[in-house]
C-alpha positions as CSV (number, residue, x, y, z in Angstrom):
1,M,21.9,-8.0,47.2
2,I,21.3,-9.6,44.3
3,P,17.8,-7.7,43.3
4,F,14.8,-9.2,40.8
5,G,15.2,-6.0,38.8
6,D,17.2,-2.8,39.2
7,L,15.7,-0.2,36.8
8,K,18.4,2.2,38.0
9,R,21.6,0.0,36.4
10,Q,19.6,0.5,33.0
11,Y,19.0,4.6,33.0
12,L,22.3,4.9,34.5
13,S,23.6,3.2,31.0
14,I,21.9,5.5,29.1
15,K,21.3,8.6,31.0
16,E,22.8,11.1,28.8
17,E,20.4,10.2,26.2
18,I,17.3,10.0,28.5
19,N,18.8,13.3,30.4
20,N,18.5,15.2,27.2
21,A,15.1,13.6,25.4
22,I,13.1,14.8,29.0
23,K,15.0,18.3,28.9
24,E,13.7,18.9,25.0
25,V,10.4,18.0,25.8
26,L,10.5,20.7,29.2
27,E,11.9,23.2,26.6
28,K,9.3,22.6,23.9
29,G,6.8,23.1,27.2
30,W,4.0,20.6,25.1
31,Y,3.2,17.9,27.4
32,V,0.0,16.1,26.2
33,L,-1.1,14.5,22.7
34,G,2.3,16.2,21.2
35,Q,5.1,15.1,18.2
36,E,7.0,13.2,21.0
37,L,4.1,10.8,21.0
38,E,3.2,10.7,17.1
39,N,7.0,10.2,16.9
40,F,7.0,6.8,18.9
41,E,3.9,5.7,17.5
42,N,5.1,5.6,14.3
43,K,8.4,3.9,15.5
44,F,6.6,1.2,17.5
45,A,4.4,0.5,15.0
46,E,7.1,0.0,12.9
47,Y,8.4,-2.1,15.1
48,C,5.6,-4.4,15.4
49,G,5.6,-4.9,11.5
50,K,2.1,-3.3,11.7
51,K,1.0,0.3,10.1
52,F,-0.4,2.1,12.9
53,C,0.0,2.4,16.8
54,C,-2.5,4.6,19.2
55,G,-0.4,5.7,23.0
56,V,-2.5,4.8,26.2
57,G,-2.6,5.5,29.4
58,N,-1.5,2.3,30.5
59,G,-1.8,-1.8,28.8
60,T,-4.9,-2.3,31.0
61,Q,-6.2,0.5,28.9
62,A,-4.7,-0.3,25.5
63,L,-6.7,-3.9,26.1
64,E,-10.3,-2.1,27.7
65,L,-10.1,0.4,24.4
66,A,-9.2,-2.4,22.1
67,L,-12.6,-4.2,23.2
68,K,-14.5,-1.4,23.3
69,G,-13.5,-0.3,20.0
70,S,-14.5,-4.2,19.0
71,D,-18.1,-3.6,20.3
72,L,-17.9,-5.4,23.1
73,G,-20.4,-4.8,25.6
74,P,-22.9,-6.7,28.6
75,G,-23.8,-10.0,27.6
76,D,-20.6,-10.9,25.6
77,E,-18.3,-13.1,27.0
78,V,-14.2,-13.1,26.0
79,I,-12.1,-16.4,26.3
80,T,-9.0,-15.9,28.6
81,V,-7.0,-17.4,30.8
82,P,-6.6,-16.9,35.0
83,N,-3.0,-17.0,35.0
84,T,-2.6,-14.0,34.5
85,S,-2.3,-10.5,36.3
86,P,-5.8,-8.9,37.2
87,F,-5.2,-6.4,34.9
88,T,-6.3,-8.5,32.0
89,V,-9.9,-9.4,33.5
90,I,-10.1,-5.4,34.6
91,A,-10.0,-4.6,31.1
92,I,-12.8,-7.3,29.9
93,L,-15.0,-6.4,32.9
94,N,-14.4,-2.9,32.5
95,C,-15.9,-3.5,28.9
96,G,-19.0,-4.7,30.7
97,A,-18.5,-8.1,29.5
98,K,-17.5,-11.8,30.8
99,P,-14.4,-13.5,31.2
100,V,-14.8,-17.2,30.2
101,F,-11.3,-18.9,31.7
102,I,-9.4,-21.6,29.7
103,D,-6.4,-23.8,31.5
104,C,-2.7,-23.4,30.8
105,K,-0.3,-25.8,29.1
106,E,3.0,-26.7,30.8
107,D,4.3,-23.3,29.0
108,Y,1.9,-21.4,31.4
109,L,0.2,-20.8,28.0
110,I,-3.6,-21.0,27.0
111,D,-4.2,-24.5,26.1
112,V,-5.4,-23.8,22.6
113,D,-6.8,-27.8,22.7
114,K,-9.6,-26.5,25.1
115,I,-11.1,-23.2,23.6
116,E,-13.7,-24.3,21.1
117,S,-15.1,-26.1,24.3
118,V,-16.2,-23.1,26.1
119,I,-17.3,-21.4,23.0
120,T,-21.1,-20.4,23.1
121,K,-23.3,-18.0,21.0
122,K,-22.6,-15.2,22.8
123,T,-18.4,-15.4,22.9
124,K,-17.4,-12.5,20.8
125,A,-13.8,-12.5,21.3
126,I,-10.3,-14.3,22.6
127,V,-7.4,-12.5,24.5
128,P,-4.6,-15.0,24.0
129,V,-1.9,-13.8,26.9
130,H,1.9,-14.1,25.6
131,L,2.8,-14.9,29.4
132,Y,6.7,-14.4,30.4
133,G,7.5,-13.2,27.2
134,Q,6.7,-16.6,24.8
135,V,3.8,-16.0,22.0
136,C,1.0,-18.6,22.2
137,E,0.2,-20.9,19.4
138,M,-1.6,-18.2,17.5
139,D,-2.4,-19.9,13.7
140,I,-4.5,-22.1,16.0
141,I,-5.5,-19.3,17.5
142,L,-6.4,-17.8,14.5
143,D,-8.0,-20.4,12.9
144,I,-10.5,-20.9,15.4
145,A,-11.9,-17.7,15.7
146,K,-12.2,-17.0,12.0
147,R,-14.2,-20.0,11.7
148,H,-16.5,-18.6,14.7
149,N,-15.9,-15.5,13.6
150,L,-14.5,-13.7,17.2
151,Y,-12.2,-10.7,17.2
152,I,-8.9,-11.5,18.7
153,I,-6.8,-9.1,20.8
154,E,-3.6,-10.2,22.0
155,D,-2.4,-9.5,25.5
156,C,1.4,-8.3,24.5
157,C,2.3,-6.5,27.7
158,Q,5.0,-9.4,28.5
159,A,6.2,-10.0,25.0
160,H,7.9,-6.9,24.2
161,G,9.7,-8.8,20.7
162,A,8.5,-11.8,21.1
163,R,8.5,-13.6,17.9
164,Y,6.2,-16.5,16.7
165,K,7.5,-18.5,13.5
166,G,9.7,-15.6,12.6
167,K,6.9,-13.1,13.1
168,I,7.1,-10.4,15.9
169,V,3.8,-10.1,17.7
170,P,1.3,-9.7,17.6
171,I,0.6,-12.2,15.1
172,G,-2.8,-11.0,13.8
173,D,-4.3,-7.4,13.7
174,I,-4.4,-6.1,16.9
175,G,-2.3,-6.0,20.1
176,C,-2.0,-4.4,23.0
177,F,1.0,-3.5,25.4
178,S,2.2,-1.8,28.4
179,F,5.1,-0.1,29.0
180,Y,5.4,-0.3,33.1
181,P,8.8,0.6,34.0
182,S,9.4,-2.8,34.5
183,K,8.9,-4.2,30.8
184,N,11.0,-5.4,28.6
185,L,10.5,-1.8,27.2
186,G,9.3,0.2,29.9
187,A,8.9,3.9,30.7
188,F,9.3,5.6,34.0
189,G,5.9,5.8,35.0
190,D,2.6,4.3,33.2
191,G,1.8,3.7,29.7
192,G,0.5,1.6,26.7
193,A,-0.5,1.3,23.2
194,I,-2.4,-0.3,20.8
195,V,-0.6,-1.7,17.4
196,S,-3.0,-2.3,14.0
197,N,-3.0,-2.4,10.6
198,N,-6.5,-1.5,10.8
199,E,-6.3,2.2,10.0
200,K,-10.1,2.9,11.1
201,F,-10.0,1.1,13.9
202,I,-6.9,2.9,15.8
203,E,-8.8,5.8,14.5
204,K,-11.2,4.4,16.9
205,M,-8.7,4.4,19.7
206,R,-7.5,7.8,19.3
207,I,-10.9,9.4,19.7
208,L,-12.2,6.9,22.8
209,R,-8.4,7.5,24.8
210,N,-9.1,10.8,24.2
211,G,-13.0,11.2,26.1
212,G,-14.3,10.1,23.3
213,Q,-13.4,13.0,21.0
214,K,-11.6,13.6,17.8
215,I,-12.4,17.3,17.6
216,R,-12.4,19.2,21.1
217,D,-16.4,19.4,22.7
218,K,-17.3,17.4,19.9
219,V,-18.3,13.9,21.3
220,Q,-18.6,11.0,18.9
221,F,-18.6,7.9,21.6
222,I,-18.1,7.5,25.3
223,G,-14.8,7.4,25.8
224,I,-12.0,7.6,28.4
225,N,-9.2,9.7,29.8
226,S,-6.1,7.5,28.5
227,R,-3.3,9.7,27.1
228,L,0.7,8.4,26.6
229,D,2.0,11.3,27.8
230,E,5.0,13.4,26.1
231,I,7.7,13.0,28.9
232,Q,6.9,8.9,28.8
233,A,6.8,8.9,24.6
234,T,10.2,10.9,24.6
235,I,11.7,8.0,26.8
236,L,10.4,5.2,25.1
237,N,11.6,7.1,22.1
238,A,14.7,6.5,23.4
239,K,14.6,3.2,24.4
240,L,13.3,1.4,21.6
241,K,16.5,2.0,20.0
242,Y,17.8,-1.1,22.5
243,L,15.0,-3.5,23.0
244,E,16.4,-6.0,20.8
245,K,19.7,-5.9,22.2
246,W,18.2,-5.8,25.6
247,N,16.1,-8.6,24.7
248,R,19.3,-10.8,23.3
249,R,20.7,-10.1,26.8
250,R,17.7,-11.9,28.5
251,R,18.0,-14.7,26.1
252,E,21.8,-15.1,27.1
253,I,20.6,-14.9,30.8
254,A,18.1,-17.4,30.4
255,R,20.2,-19.7,28.5
256,L,22.7,-19.4,31.3
257,Y,20.1,-20.0,33.9
258,N,19.2,-23.0,32.0
259,S,22.6,-24.6,32.0
260,L,22.9,-24.1,35.8
261,L,19.6,-25.5,36.9
262,K,18.5,-28.1,34.2
263,G,17.7,-30.9,36.3
264,V,17.9,-29.0,39.3
265,V,14.6,-27.5,38.8
266,R,11.8,-27.5,36.2
267,I,13.6,-24.8,33.6
268,P,11.6,-22.4,31.1
269,E,10.5,-24.6,27.9
270,E,10.5,-22.4,25.0
271,E,8.6,-23.8,21.9
272,H,11.4,-23.9,18.9
273,E,8.7,-22.1,16.7
274,N,9.1,-19.1,19.5
275,R,11.4,-16.6,20.0
276,H,11.2,-16.1,24.2
277,V,12.1,-12.5,25.5
278,Y,12.5,-13.7,29.1
279,H,10.0,-10.7,30.6
280,L,10.2,-13.3,33.6
281,Y,12.3,-16.1,34.0
282,V,10.0,-18.6,35.7
283,I,11.5,-22.1,37.2
284,R,9.2,-24.5,39.3
285,T,9.3,-26.4,41.8
286,E,7.0,-28.1,44.8
287,K,9.6,-26.8,47.0
288,R,8.8,-23.2,46.1
289,D,7.8,-21.6,49.2
290,L,11.2,-23.4,51.1
291,L,13.4,-22.1,48.3
292,M,12.2,-18.3,48.3
293,N,12.8,-18.1,51.8
294,Y,16.2,-19.7,51.1
295,L,17.4,-17.3,48.7
296,R,16.2,-14.5,50.5
297,D,18.2,-15.2,53.1
298,K,21.3,-15.4,50.7
299,N,20.3,-12.0,49.8
300,I,18.8,-12.9,46.6
301,D,15.8,-11.7,45.8
302,T,13.0,-13.2,43.5
303,G,9.0,-13.1,42.7
304,I,5.7,-15.3,42.5
305,H,4.0,-14.1,38.8
306,Y,1.2,-15.2,40.2
307,P,0.4,-16.9,43.3
308,I,-3.0,-16.9,43.4
309,A,-5.2,-18.5,40.2
310,L,-7.6,-15.4,39.1
311,H,-10.4,-17.7,39.6
312,L,-9.7,-18.6,43.0
313,Q,-9.8,-14.6,43.5
314,E,-12.5,-13.4,46.2
315,A,-13.4,-10.2,44.0
316,Y,-13.6,-12.8,40.8
317,R,-16.0,-15.4,42.9
318,F,-19.0,-14.3,41.5
319,L,-17.8,-15.9,37.3
320,G,-19.0,-19.2,39.5
321,Y,-15.4,-21.0,39.4
322,K,-14.2,-23.0,41.9
323,K,-11.0,-25.0,43.1
324,G,-10.1,-28.0,40.8
325,D,-11.7,-26.1,37.6
326,F,-8.3,-25.7,36.3
327,P,-5.7,-27.8,37.6
328,N,-2.6,-26.8,35.8
329,T,-2.9,-23.2,36.7
330,E,-4.0,-23.9,40.4
331,K,-0.8,-26.3,40.5
332,Y,1.9,-24.2,38.9
333,S,0.9,-21.2,41.3
334,R,1.9,-23.2,43.6
335,E,5.4,-23.9,42.1
336,I,6.3,-20.9,40.0
337,L,9.3,-18.9,40.9
338,S,10.7,-15.6,39.2
339,L,14.1,-15.0,39.5
340,P,16.3,-12.4,38.6
341,C,16.3,-11.6,35.0
342,F,16.7,-8.3,33.5
343,P,19.4,-6.7,31.2
344,E,22.0,-5.4,33.0
345,L,22.0,-8.4,35.2
346,K,25.8,-9.8,35.5
347,D,26.9,-13.5,34.8
348,E,28.5,-13.6,37.9
349,E,25.4,-12.7,40.0
350,I,23.6,-15.4,37.6
351,E,25.8,-17.9,38.6
352,E,25.6,-16.8,42.3
353,V,21.9,-17.6,42.4
354,G,22.3,-20.9,40.6
355,K,25.0,-21.6,43.0
356,K,22.8,-21.1,46.0
357,I,19.3,-23.2,44.0
358,R,22.0,-25.7,43.7
359,E,23.2,-26.2,47.1
360,F,19.4,-25.8,48.4
361,F,18.9,-28.8,46.7
362,E,21.9,-30.8,47.6
363,D,21.0,-29.6,51.5
């Protein structure tokens, strides 16, 4: 079997370092809001080119806290895309705000030309999703936000280390990350973070993540319980130094896939101003389901991110959207297929995947 992902391979490559880091935390006996978290927050903020970082329980809560910290609430509208994980929308709804969708372009990123057409007096923020590891057209989005006095909360949960015009995400002032195990920078459980240059904003995030308390038993805000624990923080500290190396390998994998599959299926488009980090390597074909089943029979595991657009999900019918509202998103959801793409994937495995895909279309 060629797996879609194999977290054990990565662990084994740095096993001693990870084990020693966890052991140190266990021997200290301090597991929440300690020195390891502070160390990681400082290192990750620096990596992202920001001054401050707040570690939280997961990527969803990172987005939720950033939105709440921007004073979003009932009656407010937030512009985003329907071709994303449901957790993006969950974060918006948890604030009491309403998600307003925009269709995507060929590269699966938000169609910036359509943003202003849905801005109303209720619009308060835009959540651009840097899907699959590629950055949205942030110059245009930031200009729109400035002209309409809107917040920008970047969903960077699939884009650790991605760059736009040479600048690492987030391009604006607030970025939210997930450290789910399969991410480019993944913990050994859930985890997330918010980064920003705004010290007062991050201080508010740290209060909100801790039940609204800066000092124990003195509640300033209605917060939540969302803290990145010391064991996950020490694991992320150990892994962060390898992130650029792992991202380079993902890009190597993408280049090899591109050479094998160009002209056979629709391969990913990388905008010339972007440095895609290929959290997912996504192809498109009208024969997606047949190809996926064929590859499964050949012991090659694949995935779909995401098979049902959010505006067509039963839980979100109350938003009032219908089939046909976002034609690109709907078309692509029927055609996209994610191939194995992780730093420890071997060249011969990539070549085997490419070979089997070509064989499928030759039959």
